[in-house]
TIRO-2110 file (N, C-alpha, C; in Angstrom, 1 decimal):
// TIRO-2110
67.4, -197.4, -113.8, N, 1, A
67.8, -196.0, -113.3, CA, 1, A
66.6, -195.1, -113.5, C, 1, A
66.3, -194.4, -112.4, N, 2, A
65.2, -193.5, -112.4, CA, 2, A
65.8, -192.1, -112.6, C, 2, A
65.2, -191.4, -113.7, N, 3, A
65.8, -190.0, -114.0, CA, 3, A
64.6, -189.0, -114.0, C, 3, A
64.9, -187.9, -113.8, N, 4, A
63.9, -186.8, -113.8, CA, 4, A
64.3, -185.7, -114.8, C, 4, A
63.3, -185.2, -115.5, N, 5, A
63.4, -184.2, -116.5, CA, 5, A
62.3, -183.3, -116.4, C, 5, A
62.5, -182.0, -117.1, N, 6, A
61.3, -181.0, -117.1, CA, 6, A
61.3, -180.7, -118.7, C, 6, A
60.0, -180.4, -119.1, N, 7, A
59.8, -179.9, -120.4, CA, 7, A
58.9, -178.7, -120.3, C, 7, A
59.3, -177.6, -120.9, N, 8, A
58.5, -176.3, -121.0, CA, 8, A
58.0, -175.6, -119.7, C, 8, A
58.6, -176.1, -118.6, N, 9, A
58.2, -175.4, -117.2, CA, 9, A
59.4, -175.4, -116.4, C, 9, A
59.6, -174.4, -115.6, N, 10, A
60.7, -174.5, -114.6, CA, 10, A
60.1, -175.3, -113.4, C, 10, A
60.9, -176.3, -113.1, N, 11, A
60.6, -177.2, -112.0, CA, 11, A
61.7, -178.0, -111.6, C, 11, A
61.9, -178.2, -110.3, N, 12, A
63.0, -179.1, -109.8, CA, 12, A
62.5, -179.9, -108.6, C, 12, A
62.5, -181.2, -108.9, N, 13, A
61.9, -182.3, -108.0, CA, 13, A
62.9, -182.2, -106.8, C, 13, A
62.3, -182.0, -105.5, N, 14, A
63.1, -182.1, -104.3, CA, 14, A
63.3, -183.7, -103.9, C, 14, A
64.4, -183.8, -103.3, N, 15, A
64.6, -185.2, -102.8, CA, 15, A
64.7, -186.3, -103.7, C, 15, A
65.4, -186.1, -104.8, N, 16, A
65.6, -187.0, -106.0, CA, 16, A
66.1, -188.4, -105.4, C, 16, A
67.1, -188.4, -104.6, N, 17, A
67.6, -189.7, -104.2, CA, 17, A
66.6, -190.6, -103.5, C, 17, A
65.9, -189.8, -102.5, N, 18, A
64.7, -190.4, -101.8, CA, 18, A
63.7, -190.9, -102.9, C, 18, A
63.4, -190.3, -103.9, N, 19, A
62.3, -190.7, -104.8, CA, 19, A
62.9, -191.8, -105.6, C, 19, A
64.2, -191.9, -105.9, N, 20, A
64.7, -193.2, -106.5, CA, 20, A
64.7, -194.4, -105.7, C, 20, A
65.0, -194.1, -104.3, N, 21, A
64.9, -195.3, -103.4, CA, 21, A
63.5, -195.7, -103.2, C, 21, A
62.6, -194.9, -103.2, N, 22, A
61.1, -195.2, -103.1, CA, 22, A
60.6, -195.9, -104.3, C, 22, A
61.0, -195.5, -105.5, N, 23, A
60.6, -196.3, -106.6, CA, 23, A
61.1, -197.7, -106.7, C, 23, A
62.4, -197.8, -106.2, N, 24, A
63.1, -199.1, -106.3, CA, 24, A
62.4, -200.0, -105.2, C, 24, A
62.0, -199.5, -104.0, N, 25, A
61.3, -200.1, -103.0, CA, 25, A
60.0, -200.7, -103.6, C, 25, A
59.2, -199.7, -104.2, N, 26, A
57.9, -200.1, -104.8, CA, 26, A
58.0, -201.2, -105.9, C, 26, A
59.0, -201.0, -106.9, N, 27, A
59.1, -202.0, -107.8, CA, 27, A
59.5, -203.4, -107.2, C, 27, A
60.3, -203.4, -106.1, N, 28, A
60.7, -204.6, -105.5, CA, 28, A
59.5, -205.2, -104.9, C, 28, A
58.7, -204.6, -104.3, N, 29, A
57.5, -205.2, -103.7, CA, 29, A
56.4, -205.6, -104.7, C, 29, A
56.6, -205.1, -105.9, N, 30, A
55.7, -205.7, -107.0, CA, 30, A
56.4, -206.8, -107.8, C, 30, A
57.5, -207.3, -107.1, N, 31, A
58.3, -208.3, -107.9, CA, 31, A
58.9, -207.9, -109.3, C, 31, A
59.3, -206.7, -109.3, N, 32, A
59.9, -206.2, -110.5, CA, 32, A
61.2, -205.4, -110.1, C, 32, A
62.0, -205.1, -111.2, N, 33, A
63.2, -204.4, -111.1, CA, 33, A
63.1, -203.2, -112.0, C, 33, A
63.9, -202.1, -111.6, N, 34, A
63.8, -201.0, -112.3, CA, 34, A
64.8, -201.0, -113.4, C, 34, A
64.4, -200.6, -114.6, N, 35, A
65.1, -200.4, -115.9, CA, 35, A
65.4, -198.9, -115.9, C, 35, A
65.1, -198.4, -117.1, N, 36, A
65.1, -196.9, -117.3, CA, 36, A
63.7, -196.4, -117.1, C, 36, A
63.5, -195.7, -116.0, N, 37, A
62.2, -195.0, -115.8, CA, 37, A
62.4, -193.5, -115.8, C, 37, A
61.8, -192.7, -116.7, N, 38, A
61.9, -191.3, -116.8, CA, 38, A
60.7, -190.6, -116.4, C, 38, A
60.9, -189.7, -115.3, N, 39, A
59.7, -188.9, -115.0, CA, 39, A
60.0, -187.5, -115.7, C, 39, A
59.0, -187.1, -116.5, N, 40, A
59.1, -185.9, -117.2, CA, 40, A
58.0, -184.9, -116.7, C, 40, A
58.5, -183.8, -116.0, N, 41, A
57.5, -182.9, -115.5, CA, 41, A
57.2, -181.8, -116.5, C, 41, A
55.9, -181.5, -116.7, N, 42, A
55.6, -180.5, -117.7, CA, 42, A
54.3, -179.7, -117.4, C, 42, A
53.9, -179.0, -118.4, N, 43, A
52.7, -178.1, -118.2, CA, 43, A
51.4, -178.9, -118.7, C, 43, A
50.3, -178.3, -118.3, N, 44, A
49.0, -178.9, -118.9, CA, 44, A
49.1, -178.9, -120.3, C, 44, A
49.4, -177.8, -121.0, N, 45, A
49.5, -177.6, -122.4, CA, 45, A
50.3, -178.7, -123.0, C, 45, A
51.5, -179.1, -122.5, N, 46, A
52.2, -180.1, -123.1, CA, 46, A
51.7, -181.5, -122.9, C, 46, A
51.1, -181.7, -121.8, N, 47, A
50.5, -183.0, -121.6, CA, 47, A
49.2, -183.2, -122.5, C, 47, A
48.5, -182.1, -122.6, N, 48, A
47.3, -182.1, -123.6, CA, 48, A
47.8, -182.4, -125.0, C, 48, A
48.9, -181.9, -125.4, N, 49, A
49.5, -182.2, -126.7, CA, 49, A
49.8, -183.7, -126.9, C, 49, A
50.5, -184.1, -125.9, N, 50, A
50.8, -185.6, -125.8, CA, 50, A
49.6, -186.5, -125.9, C, 50, A
48.6, -186.1, -125.0, N, 51, A
47.3, -186.8, -125.0, CA, 51, A
46.7, -187.0, -126.4, C, 51, A
46.6, -185.8, -127.1, N, 52, A
46.0, -185.7, -128.4, CA, 52, A
46.9, -186.5, -129.4, C, 52, A
48.1, -186.3, -129.5, N, 53, A
48.9, -186.8, -130.4, CA, 53, A
49.0, -188.3, -130.4, C, 53, A
49.2, -188.9, -129.1, N, 54, A
49.5, -190.3, -129.0, CA, 54, A
48.3, -191.2, -128.6, C, 54, A
47.3, -190.5, -127.9, N, 55, A
46.3, -191.2, -127.4, CA, 55, A
44.9, -190.9, -128.1, C, 55, A
44.9, -189.9, -128.8, N, 56, A
43.8, -189.4, -129.5, CA, 56, A
42.7, -189.0, -128.5, C, 56, A
43.1, -188.3, -127.3, N, 57, A
42.2, -188.0, -126.3, CA, 57, A
42.3, -186.4, -126.2, C, 57, A
41.2, -185.8, -126.2, N, 58, A
41.2, -184.2, -126.2, CA, 58, A
40.8, -183.8, -124.9, C, 58, A
41.6, -184.1, -123.9, N, 59, A
41.3, -183.7, -122.4, CA, 59, A
42.6, -183.6, -121.7, C, 59, A
42.5, -182.7, -120.6, N, 60, A
43.6, -182.6, -119.7, CA, 60, A
43.7, -183.9, -118.7, C, 60, A
44.8, -184.1, -118.3, N, 61, A
45.0, -185.2, -117.3, CA, 61, A
46.3, -184.9, -116.5, C, 61, A
46.5, -185.7, -115.5, N, 62, A
47.6, -185.5, -114.7, CA, 62, A
48.9, -186.2, -115.0, C, 62, A
48.6, -187.4, -115.7, N, 63, A
49.8, -188.3, -115.9, CA, 63, A
49.5, -189.2, -117.2, C, 63, A
50.5, -189.4, -118.0, N, 64, A
50.5, -190.2, -119.1, CA, 64, A
51.7, -191.1, -119.1, C, 64, A
51.5, -192.4, -119.1, N, 65, A
52.7, -193.4, -119.1, CA, 65, A
52.9, -194.1, -120.4, C, 65, A
54.1, -194.1, -120.8, N, 66, A
54.6, -194.9, -122.0, CA, 66, A
55.3, -196.0, -121.5, C, 66, A
54.8, -197.3, -121.7, N, 67, A
55.3, -198.4, -121.2, CA, 67, A
56.4, -199.1, -122.2, C, 67, A
57.6, -199.2, -121.7, N, 68, A
58.6, -200.0, -122.5, CA, 68, A
59.2, -201.1, -121.8, C, 68, A
58.3, -201.7, -120.8, N, 69, A
58.7, -202.8, -120.1, CA, 69, A
59.2, -204.0, -120.9, C, 69, A
60.1, -204.9, -120.2, N, 70, A
60.4, -206.2, -120.8, CA, 70, A
60.5, -207.1, -119.6, C, 70, A
59.6, -208.0, -119.7, N, 71, A
59.7, -209.1, -118.6, CA, 71, A
59.3, -208.4, -117.2, C, 71, A
60.1, -208.6, -116.2, N, 72, A
60.1, -208.0, -114.9, CA, 72, A
60.8, -206.7, -114.7, C, 72, A
61.3, -206.2, -115.8, N, 73, A
62.1, -204.9, -115.7, CA, 73, A
61.2, -203.6, -116.3, C, 73, A
61.0, -202.8, -115.2, N, 74, A
60.1, -201.6, -115.5, CA, 74, A
60.9, -200.5, -116.2, C, 74, A
60.4, -200.2, -117.4, N, 75, A
61.0, -199.2, -118.2, CA, 75, A
59.9, -198.3, -118.9, C, 75, A
60.0, -197.0, -118.8, N, 76, A
59.0, -196.2, -119.5, CA, 76, A
59.3, -194.8, -119.2, C, 76, A
58.5, -193.9, -119.9, N, 77, A
58.4, -192.5, -119.7, CA, 77, A
57.2, -192.1, -119.1, C, 77, A
57.1, -191.4, -118.0, N, 78, A
56.0, -191.0, -117.2, CA, 78, A
55.9, -189.4, -117.3, C, 78, A
55.0, -189.0, -118.0, N, 79, A
54.8, -187.5, -118.2, CA, 79, A
53.8, -187.0, -117.1, C, 79, A
54.2, -185.9, -116.4, N, 80, A
53.2, -185.5, -115.2, CA, 80, A
53.2, -183.9, -115.4, C, 80, A
51.8, -183.6, -115.5, N, 81, A
51.5, -182.2, -115.5, CA, 81, A
51.5, -181.5, -114.1, C, 81, A
52.4, -180.7, -113.9, N, 82, A
52.7, -180.0, -112.7, CA, 82, A
51.5, -179.1, -112.4, C, 82, A
51.0, -178.5, -113.4, N, 83, A
49.7, -177.7, -113.2, CA, 83, A
48.7, -178.4, -112.7, C, 83, A
48.3, -179.6, -113.2, N, 84, A
47.3, -180.5, -112.8, CA, 84, A
47.5, -180.9, -111.3, C, 84, A
48.7, -181.3, -111.0, N, 85, A
49.0, -181.8, -109.7, CA, 85, A
48.7, -180.6, -108.7, C, 85, A
49.1, -179.4, -109.0, N, 86, A
48.9, -178.3, -108.1, CA, 86, A
47.3, -178.1, -107.9, C, 86, A
46.5, -178.2, -109.0, N, 87, A
45.0, -178.0, -109.0, CA, 87, A
44.5, -179.1, -108.1, C, 87, A
44.9, -180.4, -108.4, N, 88, A
44.3, -181.6, -107.6, CA, 88, A
44.7, -181.5, -106.2, C, 88, A
45.8, -181.1, -105.9, N, 89, A
46.2, -180.9, -104.5, CA, 89, A
45.2, -180.0, -103.7, C, 89, A
45.0, -178.9, -104.3, N, 90, A
44.0, -178.0, -103.9, CA, 90, A
42.6, -178.5, -103.7, C, 90, A
42.2, -179.2, -104.7, N, 91, A
40.9, -179.8, -104.8, CA, 91, A
40.7, -180.9, -103.9, C, 91, A
41.6, -181.6, -103.5, N, 92, A
41.6, -182.8, -102.6, CA, 92, A
42.1, -182.5, -101.2, C, 92, A
42.5, -181.2, -101.0, N, 93, A
43.0, -180.8, -99.7, CA, 93, A
44.2, -181.6, -99.3, C, 93, A
45.1, -181.7, -100.3, N, 94, A
46.4, -182.5, -100.1, CA, 94, A
47.5, -181.5, -100.2, C, 94, A
48.6, -181.9, -99.7, N, 95, A
49.8, -181.0, -100.0, CA, 95, A
50.2, -181.3, -101.5, C, 95, A
51.0, -180.4, -102.0, N, 96, A
51.4, -180.5, -103.4, CA, 96, A
52.4, -181.6, -103.5, C, 96, A
53.2, -181.9, -102.5, N, 97, A
54.2, -183.1, -102.4, CA, 97, A
53.5, -184.4, -102.3, C, 97, A
52.4, -184.4, -101.5, N, 98, A
51.6, -185.7, -101.4, CA, 98, A
51.0, -186.0, -102.7, C, 98, A
50.4, -185.1, -103.4, N, 99, A
49.8, -185.3, -104.7, CA, 99, A
50.7, -185.7, -105.7, C, 99, A
51.9, -184.9, -105.7, N, 100, A
52.9, -185.2, -106.7, CA, 100, A
53.4, -186.7, -106.6, C, 100, A
53.6, -187.1, -105.3, N, 101, A
54.0, -188.5, -105.1, CA, 101, A
52.9, -189.6, -105.5, C, 101, A
51.7, -189.2, -105.3, N, 102, A
50.5, -190.1, -105.6, CA, 102, A
50.6, -190.3, -107.2, C, 102, A
50.7, -189.1, -108.0, N, 103, A
50.8, -189.2, -109.3, CA, 103, A
52.0, -190.0, -109.9, C, 103, A
53.2, -189.8, -109.2, N, 104, A
54.4, -190.5, -109.6, CA, 104, A
54.2, -192.0, -109.4, C, 104, A
53.7, -192.4, -108.2, N, 105, A
53.5, -193.8, -108.1, CA, 105, A
52.5, -194.4, -108.9, C, 105, A
51.4, -193.5, -109.3, N, 106, A
50.4, -194.1, -110.2, CA, 106, A
51.1, -194.4, -111.5, C, 106, A
51.9, -193.5, -112.1, N, 107, A
52.6, -193.8, -113.3, CA, 107, A
53.4, -195.0, -113.2, C, 107, A
54.1, -195.3, -112.1, N, 108, A
54.9, -196.5, -111.9, CA, 108, A
54.1, -197.7, -111.8, C, 108, A
53.0, -197.6, -111.3, N, 109, A
52.0, -198.8, -111.0, CA, 109, A
51.4, -199.1, -112.5, C, 109, A
51.3, -198.1, -113.4, N, 110, A
50.8, -198.5, -114.8, CA, 110, A
52.0, -199.3, -115.4, C, 110, A
53.2, -199.0, -115.1, N, 111, A
54.4, -199.8, -115.7, CA, 111, A
54.2, -201.3, -115.2, C, 111, A
53.9, -201.4, -113.9, N, 112, A
53.7, -202.8, -113.3, CA, 112, A
52.7, -203.5, -114.0, C, 112, A
51.6, -202.8, -114.5, N, 113, A
50.6, -203.5, -115.2, CA, 113, A
49.2, -203.2, -114.7, C, 113, A
49.2, -202.4, -113.6, N, 114, A
47.8, -202.0, -113.2, CA, 114, A
47.1, -201.0, -114.1, C, 114, A
45.8, -201.1, -114.1, N, 115, A
45.1, -200.2, -115.0, CA, 115, A
44.0, -199.5, -114.1, C, 115, A
43.3, -198.6, -114.8, N, 116, A
42.4, -197.8, -114.0, CA, 116, A
41.2, -197.4, -114.9, C, 116, A
40.7, -198.3, -115.7, N, 117, A
39.6, -198.1, -116.6, CA, 117, A
38.2, -198.4, -115.9, C, 117, A
38.2, -199.4, -115.0, N, 118, A
36.8, -199.7, -114.4, CA, 118, A
36.9, -199.2, -113.0, C, 118, A
35.7, -199.2, -112.3, N, 119, A
35.7, -198.8, -110.9, CA, 119, A
36.5, -199.6, -109.9, C, 119, A
36.5, -200.9, -110.3, N, 120, A
37.2, -201.9, -109.5, CA, 120, A
38.8, -201.8, -109.7, C, 120, A
39.2, -201.4, -110.9, N, 121, A
40.6, -201.1, -111.2, CA, 121, A
41.0, -199.8, -110.5, C, 121, A
40.1, -198.9, -110.5, N, 122, A
40.5, -197.6, -109.9, CA, 122, A
40.6, -197.8, -108.3, C, 122, A
39.7, -198.6, -107.7, N, 123, A
39.9, -198.8, -106.4, CA, 123, A
41.2, -199.6, -105.9, C, 123, A
41.5, -200.5, -106.8, N, 124, A
42.8, -201.2, -106.5, CA, 124, A
43.9, -200.4, -106.7, C, 124, A
43.9, -199.6, -107.7, N, 125, A
45.0, -198.6, -108.0, CA, 125, A
45.2, -197.6, -106.8, C, 125, A
44.1, -197.1, -106.3, N, 126, A
44.1, -196.2, -105.1, CA, 126, A
44.7, -196.9, -103.9, C, 126, A
44.2, -198.1, -103.7, N, 127, A
44.8, -198.9, -102.6, CA, 127, A
46.3, -199.0, -102.6, C, 127, A
46.8, -199.3, -103.8, N, 128, A
48.2, -199.4, -104.1, CA, 128, A
48.9, -198.0, -104.0, C, 128, A
48.3, -197.0, -104.4, N, 129, A
48.9, -195.7, -104.2, CA, 129, A
49.0, -195.4, -102.8, C, 129, A
47.9, -195.6, -102.0, N, 130, A
48.0, -195.3, -100.5, CA, 130, A
49.1, -196.2, -99.8, C, 130, A
49.2, -197.4, -100.3, N, 131, A
50.2, -198.3, -99.6, CA, 131, A
51.6, -197.7, -99.9, C, 131, A
51.9, -197.4, -101.2, N, 132, A
53.2, -196.9, -101.5, CA, 132, A
53.5, -195.4, -100.9, C, 132, A
52.4, -194.6, -100.9, N, 133, A
52.5, -193.3, -100.1, CA, 133, A
52.9, -193.5, -98.6, C, 133, A
52.5, -194.4, -98.1, N, 134, A
52.7, -194.8, -96.7, CA, 134, A
54.2, -195.2, -96.6, C, 134, A
54.8, -195.9, -97.5, N, 135, A
56.1, -196.3, -97.6, CA, 135, A
57.1, -195.1, -97.9, C, 135, A
56.6, -194.1, -98.4, N, 136, A
57.4, -192.8, -98.6, CA, 136, A
57.9, -192.4, -97.2, C, 136, A
57.1, -192.5, -96.2, N, 137, A
57.6, -192.0, -94.9, CA, 137, A
58.6, -193.0, -94.4, C, 137, A
58.6, -194.2, -94.6, N, 138, A
59.6, -195.3, -94.3, CA, 138, A
61.0, -194.9, -95.0, C, 138, A
60.8, -194.5, -96.2, N, 139, A
62.1, -194.2, -96.9, CA, 139, A
62.7, -192.9, -96.3, C, 139, A
62.0, -192.1, -95.7, N, 140, A
62.5, -190.9, -95.2, CA, 140, A
63.2, -191.2, -93.8, C, 140, A
62.9, -192.3, -93.2, N, 141, A
63.4, -192.6, -91.9, CA, 141, A
64.9, -193.1, -91.9, C, 141, A
65.3, -193.7, -90.8, N, 142, A
66.7, -194.0, -90.6, CA, 142, A
67.1, -195.2, -91.6, C, 142, A
66.1, -196.0, -92.1, N, 143, A
66.4, -197.0, -93.0, CA, 143, A
66.6, -196.6, -94.4, C, 143, A
66.4, -195.3, -94.7, N, 144, A
66.6, -194.8, -96.1, CA, 144, A
67.9, -195.2, -96.8, C, 144, A
68.9, -195.1, -96.0, N, 145, A
70.3, -195.5, -96.6, CA, 145, A
70.4, -196.9, -97.0, C, 145, A
69.7, -197.8, -96.3, N, 146, A
69.8, -199.2, -96.7, CA, 146, A
69.0, -199.7, -97.8, C, 146, A
68.0, -198.9, -98.3, N, 147, A
67.1, -199.3, -99.3, CA, 147, A
67.7, -199.3, -100.6, C, 147, A
END
C-alpha cells in the first residue's frame, strides 16, 4: 500500500490514485511488489534534521529513503523536501510536478536497490527515472483504470 503524509508543511499531493498506480507499475517492471511505502512530504529544515540525526550528514537534500524491504516486497519511508523540489524545478527548468515525480520515483528506485554514489550509478538512476517519468503519461491515459 502506498500512502502519503506531510510533516511540518501544508501540502496535498494531487492525483494520489494515479501516483499509487504509477508506483505499482514501476515496482512490477522491477520485478517487485509493493508493501508499505510511505511518502512523507516535509520542509528543508525537517529533512536536514533527519539527515543529521540518521545519516550524520550536515547538508540539505531532496529525498531520504529508509528501506524496510523484505525479499521482493518494497517497503519503506521516503521523505521528500517540498522546498528543495521547488528550488530544483526552477533550477532545472522543469515543472514542479515533473520534479516531484522524479524525486518520488528516485526514492522508490532506492527501495528497489539502485544507488547513486558513483557517476555510473547516477547515470543508471537517471535513466530509470526518465523511463518511469515517461510511464507517468501512460498511467494518465485510458489504460490507467486497468493498471
